[in-house]
C-alpha positions as CSV (number, residue, x, y, z in Angstrom):
1,M,32.9,-30.6,51.7
2,A,33.9,-26.9,50.9
3,A,33.5,-28.0,47.3
4,V,30.3,-29.7,47.7
5,A,29.0,-26.6,49.9
6,A,29.9,-24.4,47.2
7,G,28.0,-26.3,44.4
8,V,24.9,-26.1,46.4
9,V,25.1,-22.6,47.0
10,R,26.4,-22.2,42.8
11,G,23.0,-24.1,41.4
12,P,20.3,-21.8,42.9
13,W,22.4,-18.9,41.5
14,R,22.5,-20.3,38.3
15,Q,18.8,-20.9,38.1
16,V,18.0,-17.4,39.2
17,S,20.5,-16.1,36.6
18,A,19.2,-17.8,33.5
19,L,15.3,-17.3,34.5
20,V,16.8,-13.7,34.7
21,K,18.6,-13.8,31.2
22,R,14.9,-14.9,30.1
23,R,12.8,-12.7,31.3
24,F,15.0,-10.2,30.0
25,H,15.2,-11.2,26.7
26,R,14.5,-8.2,23.8
27,S,11.5,-9.5,22.0
28,A,11.3,-7.6,18.3
29,P,10.3,-3.7,17.5
30,A,6.1,-4.0,17.4
31,A,5.6,-3.7,13.8
32,L,4.3,0.3,12.4
33,Q,0.7,0.3,11.4
34,L,0.3,3.4,9.0
35,T,-2.8,3.7,7.4
36,V,-2.8,4.8,3.7
37,R,-3.9,8.7,4.5
38,E,-0.8,8.6,7.0
39,A,1.4,7.5,4.5
40,I,0.7,9.8,2.0
41,N,0.7,12.6,4.3
42,Q,4.5,11.4,5.5
43,G,5.8,11.3,2.7
44,M,4.7,15.0,1.4
45,D,6.1,16.1,4.7
46,E,9.7,14.4,4.4
47,E,9.6,15.5,0.8
48,L,8.3,19.3,1.8
49,E,11.2,19.3,4.6
50,R,13.9,17.8,2.2
51,D,13.4,20.3,-1.0
52,E,12.1,23.9,-0.3
53,K,10.5,24.1,-4.0
54,V,8.1,21.6,-3.2
55,F,4.5,23.3,-2.3
56,L,1.1,21.9,-2.1
57,L,-2.1,23.5,-3.5
58,G,-5.9,22.7,-3.9
59,E,-9.3,22.7,-2.2
60,E,-9.4,23.4,1.6
61,V,-5.8,21.5,1.8
62,A,-4.3,23.9,4.5
63,Q,-6.7,25.0,7.2
64,Y,-9.2,22.3,7.1
65,D,-6.3,20.1,6.8
66,G,-7.7,18.4,3.8
67,A,-10.8,17.1,2.4
68,Y,-10.0,13.5,3.7
69,K,-7.2,14.7,6.3
70,V,-4.4,13.8,4.1
71,S,-3.0,17.2,4.9
72,R,-3.5,17.3,8.2
73,G,-0.7,19.2,10.4
74,L,1.2,20.2,7.0
75,W,-0.2,24.1,6.9
76,K,0.5,24.5,10.8
77,K,4.3,23.3,10.0
78,Y,4.9,24.9,6.6
79,G,2.7,28.2,6.4
80,D,0.6,29.9,3.9
81,K,3.4,30.0,1.5
82,R,3.4,26.3,1.0
83,I,0.5,24.8,1.9
84,I,-2.1,26.8,-0.4
85,D,-5.8,26.9,-0.5
86,T,-7.7,27.5,-3.2
87,P,-10.9,28.7,-4.6
88,I,-13.2,26.1,-6.3
89,S,-11.7,26.5,-9.8
90,E,-9.8,23.2,-10.8
91,M,-9.1,25.1,-14.2
92,G,-7.3,28.3,-12.4
93,F,-5.2,26.2,-9.9
94,A,-4.5,23.6,-12.1
95,G,-3.1,26.3,-14.6
96,I,-1.2,28.2,-11.9
97,A,0.8,25.2,-10.3
98,V,2.0,23.8,-14.2
99,G,3.1,27.6,-14.6
100,A,4.9,27.4,-11.2
101,A,6.2,23.9,-11.8
102,M,7.5,25.7,-15.7
103,A,9.1,28.3,-13.4
104,G,11.4,25.6,-11.8
105,L,9.1,24.9,-8.4
106,R,7.8,21.2,-7.9
107,P,4.0,21.6,-6.8
108,I,1.8,18.8,-5.7
109,C,-1.9,19.5,-7.4
110,E,-4.4,18.3,-5.2
111,F,-8.1,17.2,-6.8
112,M,-10.6,16.5,-4.0
113,T,-11.4,13.6,-6.7
114,F,-10.5,13.0,-10.3
115,N,-13.5,13.4,-11.3
116,F,-12.9,17.3,-11.1
117,S,-10.1,17.1,-12.5
118,M,-12.3,17.0,-16.0
119,Q,-12.2,20.8,-15.4
120,A,-8.7,21.3,-15.7
121,I,-7.8,18.5,-18.5
122,D,-6.3,21.2,-20.7
123,Q,-4.1,22.0,-18.0
124,V,-2.9,18.3,-17.4
125,I,-2.8,17.0,-21.3
126,N,-1.9,19.8,-23.3
127,S,0.1,22.2,-20.8
128,A,1.5,19.7,-18.2
129,A,2.1,16.2,-20.4
130,K,3.1,17.7,-23.9
131,T,5.5,20.6,-23.1
132,Y,8.4,18.7,-22.4
133,Y,8.1,17.0,-26.2
134,M,7.2,20.3,-28.0
135,S,10.4,22.2,-26.1
136,A,12.8,19.0,-27.1
137,G,13.8,18.4,-23.9
138,L,14.2,22.0,-22.4
139,Q,11.3,22.9,-20.5
140,P,10.5,20.2,-18.2
141,V,7.3,20.2,-16.0
142,P,7.6,18.7,-12.7
143,I,4.2,18.5,-11.0
144,V,2.0,15.9,-9.1
145,F,-1.6,15.5,-9.7
146,R,-3.2,13.5,-6.8
147,G,-6.4,13.1,-5.0
148,P,-8.7,10.3,-4.6
149,N,-9.9,8.3,-7.8
150,G,-12.5,5.7,-8.9
151,A,-15.7,4.3,-7.0
152,S,-16.3,5.6,-3.1
153,A,-19.2,4.6,-1.7
154,G,-22.8,6.2,-2.2
155,V,-21.8,8.9,-4.3
156,A,-23.3,8.0,-7.2
157,A,-22.3,8.9,-11.1
158,Q,-20.4,12.1,-11.2
159,H,-18.0,11.0,-7.9
160,S,-17.2,7.3,-8.7
161,Q,-15.5,7.6,-12.1
162,C,-11.8,5.5,-12.5
163,F,-9.4,7.6,-14.6
164,A,-6.7,5.0,-14.8
165,A,-7.0,4.3,-18.7
166,W,-8.0,8.2,-19.1
167,Y,-4.6,9.5,-18.3
168,G,-2.7,6.3,-19.1
169,H,-3.5,6.5,-22.6
170,C,-1.7,10.0,-22.8
171,P,2.0,10.0,-23.6
172,G,4.3,12.6,-21.3
173,L,2.3,11.7,-18.1
174,K,3.2,9.0,-15.7
175,V,0.7,7.5,-14.0
176,V,0.7,5.5,-10.3
177,S,-1.9,4.1,-8.8
178,P,-0.8,3.0,-5.1
179,W,-2.5,0.2,-3.3
180,N,-1.2,-0.2,0.3
181,S,0.6,2.3,2.7
182,E,4.3,1.2,1.6
183,D,2.7,2.1,-2.2
184,A,1.8,5.2,-0.9
185,K,4.7,6.7,0.6
186,G,7.2,5.3,-1.8
187,L,5.2,6.3,-4.9
188,I,4.0,9.7,-3.8
189,K,7.9,10.7,-2.9
190,S,8.9,9.3,-6.3
191,A,6.5,11.3,-7.9
192,I,7.7,14.3,-6.2
193,R,11.2,14.1,-7.1
194,D,10.6,12.9,-10.6
195,D,10.9,15.9,-13.7
196,N,8.0,14.4,-15.2
197,P,3.9,15.3,-14.7
198,V,3.0,12.3,-12.2
199,V,-0.5,11.3,-12.2
200,M,-1.3,9.8,-8.6
201,L,-4.5,8.0,-8.7
202,E,-5.5,7.1,-4.8
203,N,-8.6,5.9,-3.6
204,E,-10.6,7.0,-1.1
205,L,-12.2,3.9,0.6
206,M,-8.2,3.2,1.2
207,Y,-7.7,6.2,3.3
208,G,-8.1,4.6,6.3
209,V,-7.1,1.5,6.5
210,A,-3.6,0.4,8.3
211,F,-1.0,-1.6,6.5
212,E,2.1,-2.7,8.4
213,L,4.6,-0.5,7.0
214,P,7.9,-2.4,6.3
215,T,11.3,-1.2,8.4
216,E,12.7,-0.2,4.9
217,A,9.6,1.9,4.0
218,Q,10.1,3.8,7.3
219,S,13.3,5.7,5.8
220,K,13.3,9.2,4.5
221,D,15.3,7.8,1.9
222,F,12.5,4.9,1.0
223,L,11.6,5.0,-3.1
224,I,9.3,2.9,-5.1
225,P,10.7,2.8,-8.7
226,I,8.0,4.5,-11.0
227,G,7.3,1.7,-13.6
228,K,7.9,-1.3,-11.1
229,A,5.1,-3.7,-10.3
230,K,5.1,-6.1,-7.2
231,I,4.5,-9.7,-6.8
232,E,2.4,-9.7,-3.8
233,R,1.7,-13.1,-3.5
234,Q,4.0,-16.2,-5.4
235,G,1.5,-18.4,-7.4
236,T,1.9,-21.3,-10.1
237,H,-1.8,-21.6,-11.8
238,I,-2.7,-18.5,-12.7
239,T,-1.7,-14.8,-13.0
240,V,-4.2,-11.8,-11.6
241,V,-2.9,-8.6,-12.5
242,S,-4.6,-5.6,-10.4
243,H,-4.1,-2.3,-9.1
244,S,-5.5,0.3,-6.2
245,R,-8.3,-1.1,-4.3
246,P,-8.8,-4.5,-6.3
247,V,-5.4,-5.5,-5.1
248,G,-6.7,-6.3,-1.7
249,H,-9.9,-8.1,-3.7
250,C,-7.4,-10.4,-5.6
251,L,-5.7,-11.5,-2.6
252,E,-8.7,-12.3,-0.7
253,A,-9.8,-13.7,-3.9
254,A,-6.2,-15.8,-3.9
255,A,-6.8,-17.1,-0.2
256,V,-10.1,-18.6,-1.1
257,L,-9.2,-20.6,-4.1
258,S,-6.0,-21.6,-2.2
259,K,-8.1,-23.9,0.0
260,E,-9.2,-25.7,-3.3
261,G,-5.8,-26.1,-4.7
262,I,-5.4,-23.2,-6.7
263,E,-2.7,-21.3,-6.4
264,C,-3.0,-17.6,-7.6
265,E,-0.4,-15.2,-8.5
266,V,-1.2,-11.7,-7.7
267,I,0.8,-8.9,-9.0
268,N,0.0,-5.3,-7.7
269,M,1.1,-3.0,-10.9
270,R,1.6,0.4,-9.0
271,T,2.0,1.7,-11.8
272,I,-0.1,2.4,-14.9
273,R,2.2,4.3,-17.2
274,P,5.1,3.1,-18.3
275,M,3.1,-0.4,-17.4
276,D,5.8,-3.0,-15.9
277,M,5.0,-5.7,-19.0
278,E,8.0,-7.4,-18.3
279,A,7.1,-8.7,-14.6
280,I,3.4,-9.5,-16.0
281,E,5.1,-11.6,-19.1
282,A,7.3,-13.6,-16.9
283,S,4.3,-14.5,-14.6
284,V,2.2,-15.7,-17.3
285,M,4.9,-17.7,-18.8
286,K,5.1,-19.3,-15.8
287,T,1.2,-19.8,-15.2
288,N,0.1,-19.7,-18.2
289,H,-3.3,-18.1,-17.5
290,L,-4.1,-14.6,-16.9
291,V,-6.6,-12.6,-15.5
292,T,-7.0,-8.5,-15.2
293,V,-9.3,-6.9,-12.6
294,E,-10.1,-3.3,-12.5
295,G,-12.5,-0.9,-11.3
296,G,-13.1,1.0,-14.4
297,W,-15.1,0.3,-17.3
298,P,-14.2,-2.3,-19.6
299,Q,-13.8,-0.6,-22.7
300,F,-10.3,0.5,-23.8
301,G,-9.6,0.2,-20.1
302,V,-6.4,-1.2,-18.2
303,G,-7.0,-4.6,-18.6
304,A,-7.6,-4.4,-22.4
305,E,-4.3,-2.7,-22.6
306,I,-2.8,-5.8,-20.3
307,C,-4.3,-8.3,-23.1
308,A,-3.7,-6.8,-26.1
309,R,-0.1,-6.5,-25.1
310,I,0.2,-10.1,-23.9
311,M,-1.4,-11.0,-27.3
312,E,1.2,-9.1,-29.2
313,G,4.3,-10.4,-27.3
314,P,6.1,-13.3,-26.6
315,A,4.0,-14.1,-23.4
316,F,1.1,-15.1,-25.7
317,N,2.6,-18.5,-26.8
318,F,2.8,-19.6,-23.1
319,L,-1.5,-19.2,-22.7
320,D,-3.5,-22.2,-22.3
321,A,-7.0,-20.2,-22.2
322,P,-8.3,-16.8,-23.3
323,A,-7.4,-14.2,-20.8
324,V,-10.1,-13.1,-19.1
325,R,-10.8,-9.3,-17.9
326,V,-13.0,-8.4,-14.8
327,T,-13.8,-4.6,-14.9
328,G,-16.4,-2.5,-13.4
329,A,-20.1,-2.6,-15.3
330,D,-20.5,-0.6,-18.6
331,V,-22.7,2.0,-17.0
332,P,-22.5,5.0,-15.3
333,M,-22.2,4.2,-11.4
334,P,-26.0,3.9,-9.5
335,Y,-26.5,5.5,-6.5
336,A,-28.1,2.4,-4.9
337,K,-26.2,0.3,-3.0
338,I,-27.1,-3.0,-4.4
339,L,-26.9,-1.4,-7.8
340,E,-23.3,0.0,-6.5
341,D,-22.0,-3.5,-4.9
342,N,-22.8,-4.7,-8.7
343,S,-21.4,-2.3,-11.0
344,I,-17.8,-2.8,-9.1
345,P,-15.8,-6.2,-9.0
346,Q,-15.8,-8.1,-5.9
347,V,-14.4,-10.7,-4.6
348,K,-17.1,-13.7,-6.0
349,D,-16.8,-12.2,-9.6
350,I,-12.4,-12.2,-9.4
351,I,-13.1,-16.4,-8.3
352,F,-15.3,-16.9,-10.6
353,A,-13.2,-15.5,-13.4
354,I,-10.8,-17.6,-12.2
355,K,-12.5,-20.7,-12.3
356,K,-13.8,-20.0,-15.7
357,T,-9.9,-19.2,-17.1
358,L,-8.5,-22.5,-15.5
359,N,-12.0,-24.4,-16.3
360,V,-12.5,-25.5,-12.6
C-alpha cells in the first residue's frame, strides 16, 4: 500500500520535473547581424588596437566619423595622432600615407570615393605598387587604399566608375572586393596585415546592408586569405562568377532559376588580384558553362580577363558553350534613374545570360 502511495506521489513530480527541464532548455544563441559598414569598422578597430603602427587618414574620417560613417567612434577612441582628418587633396594625403608606409607604419588611406583616387594615381601606382620591386625587395610599402567603388545611386558619371579592372591591371598591387560583412571584416584585416599595397574596393550601396556574421568571423583573429574565392552556392549546370554587390544579384538569379531546374554555382571572387583561377577552373570543369558578372565597363574588364584565362587554361576543353559576360553598359553613367538602371547589371540580365548560355 505504501509503495502504491509513493508511486502516486512520484508520478506527478516526474511530470513537473520533465516540464521544468523542457521550459529551461537552452536555445541556440541568436546569430549576430552586422552591416558591411559595421564590419569594416570592427576590422579596423581590432587592427588599430592590435598594432600601434596602424593609423587611418582621409577626408572627414575623424571628427565627422567618415563620410559614410565607416570610421564611427574611432577618433574618440584613438585620438588625433591615429585618426587623421586631411585637406581635400588626394595627391597630398596619399603621398603622406605612402611615405609613412615606407618609414615603417601601416596606414589606411581612405578615398571618399575611388573616383577621386584618380587624383592620387601616381602615388598609388608609381610610388606604392612599384617600390618593392624597384628596391629588389628591400623596401616594402604596407598600405591599404580603401573606399567606395563602382555605381551608387543618382551620382552620375564622375562618381559611379568601377576601378577593379584599373587596379587589377597593375603588378605590385593586391586588389580585394568584398560583398558581405564576413568578406569586409576578413579582408580589411588581411589587407592591413599584408606587407604589400592593397586596394580594397567597397560598395556604397552595401554599407547599410546587414548580414549574419558566422561565429568564426566574430573572433579578433579572423582573417580571409587574399587570393581565395568562395563558392556562395553549389550548382551543377553553370558557373556564375562575380565580385562586390553583383554577387547578391547572382544569388537572386540562381534562386529564381533553381525553381526552373537550373542549378547555378555562384562564385564570390573576393580578390581581383591575385585572381583565384583554380577555383573558377575547377567549377567550370564541373558545370561546363560560364557566365561572368560585374558592374564595370566591358572592354578589358574583370570578366574579359576571366574568359581569356579560361581559354588559355585546362578548363577551356570542358566548355560546352561560349562563355558570356554580363557587364555595365559601355557609357559614362547617366544621371536619370531609368538610364542608370539600364547601365548596370540587373537580376533579369543575369537570368537572360544564363539561359542564353545553356540554350534554354
